[in-house]
C-alpha positions as CSV (number, residue, x, y, z in Angstrom):
1,X,20.6,125.8,124.7
2,X,21.2,124.7,128.5
3,X,22.7,127.1,131.5
4,X,25.1,124.6,132.9
5,X,28.9,124.1,134.3
6,X,30.0,128.2,134.7
7,X,26.9,129.3,134.4
8,X,28.1,130.2,130.8
9,X,25.5,129.0,127.8
10,X,26.2,126.5,126.6
11,X,24.5,124.5,123.1
12,X,24.3,120.6,122.5
13,X,22.5,118.0,121.1
14,X,20.2,115.9,124.0
15,X,21.9,114.9,127.3
16,X,19.8,113.8,130.0
17,X,20.1,114.7,133.6
18,X,22.5,112.6,134.8
19,X,25.0,112.8,132.2
20,X,25.3,116.7,132.6
21,X,25.5,116.1,135.9
22,X,28.7,113.9,134.8
23,X,30.0,116.4,132.4
24,X,30.0,118.8,134.4
25,X,31.9,117.4,137.2
26,X,34.3,116.6,134.3
27,X,34.6,120.0,132.8
28,X,35.2,121.3,136.6
29,X,38.4,119.6,136.7
30,X,39.3,121.0,133.7
31,X,38.4,124.7,134.4
32,X,40.6,124.3,137.5
33,X,43.8,124.1,135.0
34,X,42.3,126.2,132.4
35,X,39.9,128.8,133.5
36,X,38.0,131.4,132.3
37,X,36.9,130.0,129.1
38,X,35.1,128.5,126.8
39,X,34.0,124.3,126.4
40,X,33.8,121.9,123.7
41,X,33.0,118.3,123.9
42,X,32.0,115.2,121.3
43,X,32.1,111.7,120.7
44,X,35.2,110.4,119.1
45,X,34.4,110.2,115.6
46,X,35.6,110.8,112.2
47,X,36.3,114.8,111.8
48,X,35.3,115.3,115.9
49,X,31.5,116.6,115.5
50,X,30.8,118.6,117.9
51,X,28.3,117.6,120.6
52,X,28.2,120.3,122.6
53,X,29.6,124.4,122.9
54,X,29.6,127.0,124.8
55,X,29.0,130.6,123.7
56,X,32.5,132.2,124.4
57,X,33.8,129.1,122.2
58,X,31.4,130.0,119.5
59,X,32.1,133.8,119.2
60,X,35.9,132.8,119.6
61,X,35.9,130.4,117.1
62,X,34.0,133.0,114.8
63,X,30.4,131.5,115.4
64,X,27.3,133.4,116.3
65,X,24.3,132.1,118.1
66,X,23.1,129.1,117.5
67,X,23.8,127.9,114.3
68,X,26.2,125.1,114.8
69,X,22.9,123.1,115.9
70,X,19.8,125.2,115.6
71,X,21.1,124.9,111.7
72,X,20.6,121.2,111.7
73,X,24.0,120.8,111.0
74,X,27.5,120.0,113.6
75,X,30.9,121.9,113.7
76,X,33.6,119.2,112.7
77,X,36.1,120.0,115.2
78,X,38.9,117.9,113.4
79,X,38.3,121.2,110.6
80,X,39.3,123.7,112.7
81,X,42.8,122.2,113.4
82,X,45.4,123.4,110.7
83,X,45.4,121.0,107.5
84,X,49.1,119.8,108.4
85,X,48.3,119.2,112.2
86,X,48.4,115.6,113.6
87,X,45.0,116.2,115.9
88,X,43.0,116.2,112.6
89,X,44.3,112.2,113.0
90,X,41.0,110.3,115.0
91,X,43.3,108.3,117.0
92,X,46.2,110.6,117.6
93,X,43.5,112.9,119.2
94,X,42.2,110.5,121.6
95,X,45.6,109.9,122.4
96,X,45.9,113.3,123.5
97,X,45.5,114.6,127.2
98,X,46.6,117.7,129.1
99,X,47.6,121.1,127.9
100,X,48.4,122.7,124.5
101,X,49.1,125.9,122.6
102,X,48.2,125.6,119.7
103,X,46.6,128.1,116.6
104,X,42.6,126.6,115.4
105,X,41.0,128.4,112.7
106,X,37.8,130.2,113.0
107,X,34.9,130.0,110.6
108,X,36.0,132.2,108.2
109,X,39.5,130.9,107.5
110,X,41.0,132.9,110.2
111,X,43.4,131.8,112.8
112,X,43.9,131.8,116.5
113,X,46.0,131.2,119.9
114,X,44.4,129.1,122.4
115,X,45.4,127.1,125.8
116,X,43.9,124.1,125.0
117,X,43.1,121.2,127.9
118,X,41.6,118.1,127.0
119,X,40.1,115.4,128.8
120,X,37.7,112.3,128.2
121,X,34.6,111.4,130.4
122,X,32.6,107.7,129.7
123,X,28.7,108.5,129.7
124,X,26.4,105.5,132.0
125,X,25.6,104.0,129.0
126,X,29.4,103.9,127.5
127,X,29.8,106.1,125.1
128,X,32.9,108.5,125.5
129,X,32.7,111.7,125.1
130,X,35.9,114.1,124.5
131,X,35.9,117.6,126.6
132,X,37.9,120.2,126.2
133,X,38.4,124.1,127.6
134,X,39.6,126.9,125.2
135,X,41.4,129.9,126.7
136,X,41.9,132.7,124.3
137,X,45.3,133.5,124.1
138,X,45.9,135.3,120.6
139,X,46.7,138.5,121.6
140,X,48.9,137.3,124.6
141,X,50.9,134.3,122.0
142,X,51.3,137.6,119.4
143,X,53.0,139.9,122.0
144,X,55.0,136.8,123.1
145,X,56.1,135.9,119.4
146,X,56.8,139.8,118.6
147,X,59.0,139.9,121.9
148,X,60.7,136.7,121.0
149,X,61.1,138.3,117.6
150,X,62.2,141.6,118.5
151,X,65.3,139.2,120.6
152,X,66.4,137.5,118.0
153,X,66.2,140.6,116.0
154,X,68.4,142.5,118.3
155,X,70.8,139.4,119.2
156,X,71.0,139.0,115.5
157,X,72.0,142.7,115.2
158,X,74.4,142.6,118.1
159,X,76.1,139.6,116.7
160,X,76.3,141.3,113.1
161,X,77.8,144.3,114.7
162,X,80.2,141.9,117.3
163,X,81.3,140.7,113.6
164,X,81.4,143.7,112.4
165,X,84.0,145.6,114.8
166,X,85.7,142.4,114.7
167,X,86.3,142.6,111.1
168,X,86.7,146.0,110.8
169,X,89.2,145.7,113.5
170,X,90.8,143.6,111.2
171,X,90.3,145.4,108.3
172,X,91.3,149.0,109.9
173,X,94.9,147.9,111.4
174,X,95.7,146.2,107.9
175,X,96.2,149.1,106.0
176,X,97.3,151.4,109.0
177,X,99.9,149.0,109.7
178,X,100.8,149.0,106.0
179,X,100.8,152.9,106.1
180,X,103.2,152.8,109.3
181,X,105.2,149.8,107.7
182,X,105.7,151.7,104.5
183,X,106.6,155.0,106.1
184,X,109.1,153.5,108.4
185,X,110.7,151.9,105.2
186,X,111.0,154.8,103.5
187,X,112.8,156.2,105.7
188,X,115.1,153.6,106.3
189,X,115.7,154.1,102.4
190,X,116.2,157.8,101.8
191,X,119.2,157.1,100.1
192,X,117.0,155.2,97.5
193,X,114.7,157.1,95.3
194,X,112.9,154.1,93.5
195,X,112.1,152.2,97.0
196,X,110.9,155.2,98.4
197,X,108.8,155.9,95.5
198,X,107.0,151.8,95.6
199,X,106.6,152.9,99.1
200,X,104.7,155.5,98.7
201,X,102.6,154.2,95.8
202,X,102.4,151.5,98.6
203,X,101.3,153.5,101.4
204,X,99.4,155.5,98.9
205,X,97.4,152.5,98.2
206,X,96.8,151.9,101.6
207,X,95.3,155.6,102.8
208,X,92.7,155.0,99.7
209,X,91.6,151.3,101.5
210,X,91.3,153.0,104.7
211,X,89.3,155.9,103.7
212,X,87.0,153.7,101.7
213,X,86.8,151.5,104.9
214,X,85.9,154.6,107.1
215,X,83.1,156.2,104.0
216,X,81.3,152.5,104.3
217,X,80.7,152.9,108.0
218,X,80.2,157.1,107.9
219,X,77.4,156.5,104.8
220,X,75.8,153.6,106.5
221,X,75.6,155.5,109.7
222,X,73.7,158.2,108.0
223,X,71.6,156.6,105.8
224,X,70.3,154.3,108.7
225,X,69.8,157.6,110.4
226,X,67.7,159.5,107.5
227,X,70.4,161.9,107.6
228,X,71.5,161.2,103.6
229,X,69.9,163.9,100.8
230,X,70.2,163.5,97.6
231,X,71.8,167.1,95.8
232,X,70.4,168.1,92.4
233,X,73.6,170.0,91.0
234,X,75.3,170.1,87.6
235,X,78.4,167.7,87.1
236,X,80.6,166.4,84.4
237,X,79.8,162.2,84.0
238,X,82.9,161.2,82.4
239,X,84.6,163.4,85.1
240,X,83.2,162.0,87.8
241,X,83.8,158.0,86.3
242,X,87.1,158.8,85.5
243,X,87.8,159.9,88.9
244,X,86.7,156.5,89.7
245,X,88.6,154.6,88.0
246,X,91.9,156.4,89.0
247,X,91.2,155.5,92.3
248,X,91.5,151.7,91.7
249,X,94.2,152.3,89.5
250,X,96.5,150.8,92.2
251,X,94.9,148.0,92.7
252,X,94.0,146.5,89.7
253,X,97.6,146.7,88.3
254,X,98.6,144.6,91.2
255,X,96.4,142.2,90.5
256,X,96.9,142.1,87.0
257,X,93.5,143.0,86.0
258,X,92.1,143.9,82.1
259,X,89.9,146.9,82.1
260,X,87.3,147.8,79.0
261,X,85.6,150.9,79.1
262,X,82.7,151.5,77.2
263,X,81.7,154.7,77.2
264,X,78.2,154.7,74.9
265,X,76.4,158.2,75.8
266,X,75.5,161.2,74.1
267,X,75.4,163.7,77.1
268,X,78.3,164.0,79.5
269,X,77.2,167.1,81.6
270,X,73.9,166.4,84.0
271,X,72.0,167.4,86.8
272,X,72.1,165.4,89.7
273,X,74.0,164.1,92.8
274,X,77.7,163.4,91.7
275,X,78.5,162.5,95.3
276,X,76.3,159.1,95.7
277,X,76.9,158.7,91.7
278,X,80.5,158.6,93.1
279,X,79.7,156.2,96.0
280,X,77.7,154.0,93.7
281,X,80.3,153.0,91.0
282,X,83.1,152.7,93.6
283,X,81.4,150.2,94.9
284,X,80.6,148.0,92.0
285,X,84.0,148.9,91.4
286,X,85.8,148.2,94.2
287,X,84.1,144.9,94.4
288,X,84.8,144.4,90.7
289,X,88.6,144.3,91.9
290,X,88.8,142.8,95.3
291,X,86.2,139.5,94.1
292,X,88.2,138.9,91.1
293,X,90.9,136.9,90.2
294,X,94.8,137.6,89.4
295,X,94.7,138.2,85.4
296,X,90.9,138.8,85.4
297,X,89.1,141.1,83.3
298,X,86.4,144.3,84.3
299,X,84.6,145.5,81.5
300,X,82.4,149.2,82.5
301,X,80.0,150.2,79.9
302,X,77.6,153.2,80.3
303,X,74.4,153.6,78.1
304,X,72.6,155.9,77.8
305,X,68.4,155.6,77.2
306,X,66.5,158.9,76.4
307,X,63.3,159.9,77.7
308,X,62.6,162.5,77.0
309,X,64.5,166.0,75.2
310,X,65.6,166.7,78.6
311,X,66.5,164.0,80.5
312,X,67.6,160.7,80.5
313,X,68.2,156.9,81.8
314,X,71.8,156.0,82.8
315,X,72.9,152.6,82.6
316,X,76.2,151.7,84.0
317,X,77.3,148.3,83.4
318,X,79.9,146.5,86.0
319,X,81.4,142.7,84.9
320,X,83.6,140.7,86.1
321,X,85.7,137.3,85.9
322,X,85.9,136.8,89.4
323,X,85.0,134.3,91.9
324,X,81.2,135.2,91.3
325,X,78.3,134.5,94.6
326,X,76.2,131.1,95.3
327,X,72.3,131.7,94.6
328,X,72.0,131.5,98.4
329,X,74.5,134.4,99.6
330,X,72.7,136.7,96.2
331,X,69.9,136.4,98.9
332,X,71.6,138.2,101.8
333,X,73.6,140.5,99.5
334,X,72.2,143.8,100.4
335,X,72.1,143.2,104.1
336,X,74.0,145.3,105.8
337,X,77.7,143.6,106.8
338,X,76.8,140.6,104.3
339,X,80.0,139.1,103.2
340,X,79.9,135.0,101.8
341,X,83.3,134.1,102.3
342,X,86.5,136.1,103.9
343,X,88.5,133.1,102.4
344,X,88.3,133.8,99.1
345,X,88.9,137.2,99.2
346,X,91.6,139.4,98.4
347,X,94.2,142.0,100.6
348,X,91.8,144.5,99.9
349,X,88.9,143.5,102.5
350,X,86.2,145.3,103.0
351,X,83.3,146.2,105.6
352,X,80.1,144.5,103.8
353,X,78.3,147.7,104.0
354,X,79.4,148.5,99.9
355,X,76.1,146.5,98.1
356,X,73.6,148.0,101.3
357,X,75.4,151.7,100.8
358,X,74.8,150.8,96.8
359,X,71.4,149.8,97.2
360,X,69.9,152.4,99.9
361,X,71.7,155.3,97.2
362,X,70.3,154.1,94.2
363,X,66.5,153.6,95.5
364,X,67.2,157.0,96.7
365,X,67.7,158.1,93.4
366,X,64.8,156.8,91.7
367,X,66.8,154.3,89.9
368,X,67.1,150.1,90.3
369,X,70.2,148.0,90.8
370,X,70.1,144.3,89.7
371,X,72.4,141.8,89.5
372,X,73.4,138.7,87.6
373,X,76.5,136.0,89.2
374,X,77.0,132.1,89.1
375,X,79.6,131.0,91.5
376,X,82.9,130.4,89.5
377,X,82.2,132.6,87.1
378,X,81.7,136.4,88.2
379,X,79.3,138.6,88.6
380,X,77.6,141.4,86.2
381,X,76.0,144.7,88.4
382,X,73.4,146.7,86.9
383,X,72.7,150.2,87.5
384,X,70.0,152.2,86.2
385,X,70.0,156.2,86.9
386,X,66.9,158.7,85.7
387,X,69.4,162.2,85.6
388,X,68.0,165.3,84.3
389,X,70.5,166.5,81.3
390,X,72.9,169.7,81.3
391,X,72.0,171.2,78.5
392,X,73.9,174.4,78.9
393,X,77.1,173.0,79.7
394,X,79.6,173.2,76.3
395,X,83.2,173.3,78.3
396,X,85.7,170.8,77.5
397,X,86.0,168.1,80.8
398,X,88.4,169.8,83.3
399,X,90.6,166.5,83.4
400,X,91.9,167.1,79.7
401,X,92.8,170.8,81.1
402,X,95.9,171.4,83.2
403,X,95.6,172.6,86.5
404,X,95.6,176.4,86.5
405,X,98.2,178.4,88.9
406,X,97.5,180.6,92.0
407,X,100.1,183.1,91.3
408,X,99.5,186.0,93.4
409,X,96.8,184.8,95.3
410,X,97.2,185.4,99.3
411,X,95.2,183.0,101.1
412,X,94.2,182.7,105.0
413,X,94.0,179.0,106.4
414,X,92.5,177.9,109.1
415,X,93.1,174.4,110.4
416,X,93.8,172.9,113.7
417,X,95.5,169.9,112.9
418,X,99.2,170.7,112.0
419,X,99.9,167.8,109.6
420,X,96.3,169.0,107.4
421,X,97.8,172.3,107.8
422,X,101.3,171.2,106.3
423,X,99.7,169.5,103.6
424,X,97.1,172.1,102.6
425,X,100.0,174.7,102.9
426,X,102.1,172.4,100.2
427,X,99.8,172.1,98.1
428,X,98.7,176.0,97.9
429,X,102.4,177.0,97.6
430,X,102.8,174.6,95.2
431,X,100.0,176.1,93.4
432,X,101.6,179.6,93.5
433,X,99.4,180.7,96.4
434,X,101.1,182.8,99.2
435,X,99.8,181.5,102.6
436,X,98.7,182.3,106.3
437,X,97.7,180.3,108.7
438,X,95.3,180.7,112.2
439,X,95.1,177.4,114.5
440,X,91.5,177.8,115.3
441,X,88.2,179.8,114.2
442,X,89.0,183.0,117.0
443,X,92.4,183.7,115.6
444,X,91.1,183.4,111.5
445,X,88.4,185.9,112.7
446,X,91.4,188.3,114.0
447,X,93.7,187.7,111.2
448,X,90.9,188.6,108.8
449,X,89.9,191.7,110.8
450,X,93.7,192.8,110.4
451,X,93.9,192.6,106.9
452,X,94.3,195.5,105.2
453,X,95.3,197.7,107.5
454,X,98.3,199.1,107.7
455,X,101.0,197.2,106.0
456,X,98.4,194.2,106.2
457,X,97.9,193.0,103.0
458,X,93.9,191.6,102.1
459,X,93.7,188.4,101.2
460,X,91.8,187.0,98.5
461,X,90.2,183.9,100.1
462,X,89.7,181.7,102.9
463,X,90.4,178.6,103.2
464,X,88.2,177.5,106.9
465,X,87.9,174.3,108.1
466,X,84.9,173.5,109.7
467,X,85.7,171.4,112.6
468,X,88.2,173.0,115.0
469,X,88.2,173.6,119.0
470,X,87.0,176.8,120.5
471,X,85.2,178.6,117.7
472,X,84.6,176.1,114.6
473,X,84.7,177.3,111.1
474,X,80.8,177.9,110.9
475,X,80.9,179.9,114.0
476,X,84.1,181.5,112.4
477,X,82.6,182.4,109.3
478,X,78.9,183.9,110.7
479,X,81.6,186.2,112.7
480,X,83.0,187.3,109.7
481,X,80.3,187.8,107.4
482,X,78.8,189.9,110.5
483,X,82.1,191.8,111.4
484,X,82.6,195.6,109.8
485,X,85.7,194.6,107.4
486,X,85.3,196.1,104.0
487,X,85.6,192.5,103.0
488,X,83.1,190.9,105.5
489,X,80.9,190.4,102.9
490,X,82.7,189.7,100.2
491,X,85.9,187.7,100.6
492,X,85.3,184.2,99.3
493,X,85.7,181.3,102.2
494,X,85.4,177.8,101.5
495,X,84.8,175.0,103.8
496,X,87.2,172.0,103.7
497,X,86.1,169.4,106.0
498,X,86.0,165.7,106.5
499,X,82.1,165.5,106.1
500,X,81.4,165.4,102.4
501,X,77.6,164.7,103.0
502,X,74.9,167.1,101.1
503,X,73.6,168.3,104.4
504,X,77.0,169.0,105.5
505,X,77.5,171.5,102.5
506,X,73.6,173.2,103.3
507,X,75.1,174.0,106.5
508,X,78.5,175.7,105.4
509,X,76.1,177.4,102.5
510,X,74.1,178.8,105.5
511,X,76.8,179.5,107.6
512,X,77.8,182.2,105.0
513,X,80.9,180.3,103.0
514,X,81.1,180.2,99.3
515,X,82.6,176.1,98.6
516,X,83.2,173.1,99.7
517,X,86.3,171.2,99.2
518,X,85.9,167.9,101.6
519,X,89.4,165.8,103.1
520,X,91.2,164.0,102.7
521,X,92.5,167.3,100.3
522,X,92.5,166.6,96.3
523,X,95.0,168.4,94.9
524,X,92.9,169.2,91.6
525,X,89.6,169.7,93.3
526,X,91.4,171.7,95.8
527,X,92.9,174.3,93.5
528,X,90.2,174.6,90.5
529,X,88.1,175.8,93.5
530,X,90.4,178.4,94.6
531,X,91.1,179.5,91.1
532,X,87.6,180.5,90.4
533,X,88.1,183.3,93.2
534,X,91.8,184.7,91.5
535,X,91.3,187.9,90.7
């Protein structure tokens, strides 16, 4: 061991005094370029055997003490370069001079990053010694790489969101343009019932498309923020799947698709998250339509795989004869905003969020989703969801029953949007109910407190919009429940809101509401919910 150069212990084979003086001068020049570092050097021989190395360089490369020379063997510096490094070659290493940032392998095979500065010195006897200073920059390099990756990720995310907003601008305006255009055509053809009915059918299809786009964006936002809660409630799986199919009927008919349905399940009544099961199936079904060919086929299959007496795995299979997917795109299918090609899509465009949402929901429900697809030959999605069986339900499917009437019911409708109020009132009065409207929560509370006094009739139920200016539906419900009115604790209050997530349902329950219907209002759901409270 010698102590030279910059007063750091140097492990070395023998050099005489004159050689050390010359080496020291060369090392000082290197240190001026790459200061505060360890030193290593050797002769140009195969494998680059090390003839001298400082204690700092030893430790940085994973060695300790004098084991390089004390054990009678030399370190081969070429082995410190990665296996694919050109500097392992003797002649390439000889030509390299100056500074580089390189990754070196330590004794145990780990990798560390160094700033390297190399030069050489000819000794009096003609031997040429290569000299190198090593500055350990591993943490700095990792941080720089992290910053680069973070920047690239942010740029990619910004680009993806910009592309998404560009597509959304187009895809939202497309059905909106259809809605406004069909409405105008209907207005101009009021004397032609067939034409008006055709326009109304198309207007409804455009409205469903717009609703799907909006739902995708809201669902993705909820999932990314971690605000999605999976419900655990009884529901009829058959009815849910039937409703999902009905929503796509207009699009399927327009593309002349053949739809084959095979239900191989034993149980229809299950306990789980109906909203999220519907979203999963709807997204798979929607893709089977959007990316199909005119005159193509879609096969829907439901299988039940028993687990025990009260649990089963339900396998949903959606197979189409559409355009399929390339192997490369399948690797990115579940990434947000992923779409293989805009050119091959039908007029029913999407956000590129559907499959990302479906996969996230499937995994949160403890299930799996798999894909088999070949470009030009169609796709098959298989979703398996574990669910508890509801063995206490024996009623006939609701979808097979006629809608009940609401004759004799006197309802309070709290809704700040005039168009929404008009739609809800029409549906309720069509079912036989009498309706009183309130424009906000404060007016709803006042009308309720005045009911049953003098000639004012008592209400049988309240349909309460949740989001209203001033006093919202939640605050209005709490005020009603806290009032001294005889019906304060018993009158049924049904929430109506565009927020249809599990946490929104829970908030309405906590405020004192009895039930929940989502917007856009579904006539059958609305009437059946209110009929439960008919005296």
